[in-house]
N, C-alpha and C positions, 0 to 999 in steps of 0.2 A: 625548511619550506622550499619548495620548487619554484623556480622562476624562470618563465619562458616567454618568448616573443612570439606572438601569433597575428596572423593577418585576416580581416574579414574578406571573403571572397565576393564576387560580383551578385550573389544570391543572398548576400548577408550572413553567411555561415562561418563559424569559426570552427578550427580544427584543434582538439585537444592533442598536444603531443603525447606519443605513447608513454614516455615516462610518467607522466602525470596521471594518464588514464590507468596505468598499472598501480601507482601509489594510492590512487582513490578509489580502485575497483570499479572503474566505469566500463559498462559494457554497453554493446550496441542496443539501442531502443531504450535505455535509461531515459527518464523524464526529469526535468529539472525545473525549478521555480527561480524565475529571474527577478531580482529586486534592484532598485536603485537606492542606495542609502548614502546620504552626503555626498552625491555626484558620482559615487563608485558602484560598479555592477557587482552584485553579490549572486552566486549561483548556488542554490541548495537542490540536493536529491529529492525528489518528491516522495520516495518511500521514507526517507529519514525525516521529513517534514511531518508526514502523517503519523510516524511513529512517536515524534515528539509532542504532537498535538494530542494523542491518545493518552500519552503519560501525564501531561498537563490535566487533561480532563479527569482521568482517574484519581490524581492527586487532589483535586478540588471536589470530586464526587466520589468518595471511596464507598458508598452504597449503591451505586449506579449498577446496574446489571447489564450483561452482555445481550442485547438484543438479538442478535444473529443466532446466539447459542440457544437462547429461550425459543427461538422460532423453530430452530432444527430439532429441539428437544420434544416439541409439540407435535412436529410432523411425525417423528419417530413413534410417539405414542399413538397417533392417529392410524398409522401404518400398522402397528401390533393390533389396534381394535379391528381393521379391516380384515387381517389375516385371520383373527379369531371368527369373525362373522362369515368369512369364506369356508372355513373349515367346518363351521355349523351347518352351513348351507349344503356343502358336499355330502356330510354324513345323512341329511335328509333325502338326497337324490338318490 
């Protein structure tokens, strides 16, 4: 485990040392969730938090459906119907 000494600047910002950024694959623009647990600051990558929450949800709700995928599939079906209607209309013209 890497240990580094960091300083808070006048704007309240911390700079992650490059060695730690590389080790954790931290990139510009990454978003973190900050928590205080027993007086210690914990930082969690937001993408990882979301992924963990999704896994927990799926584990507790194995029959749950993917709402986004269902929506996209319904839009694909509607689009196919629209194309068919357009083809029929063009044949009449």
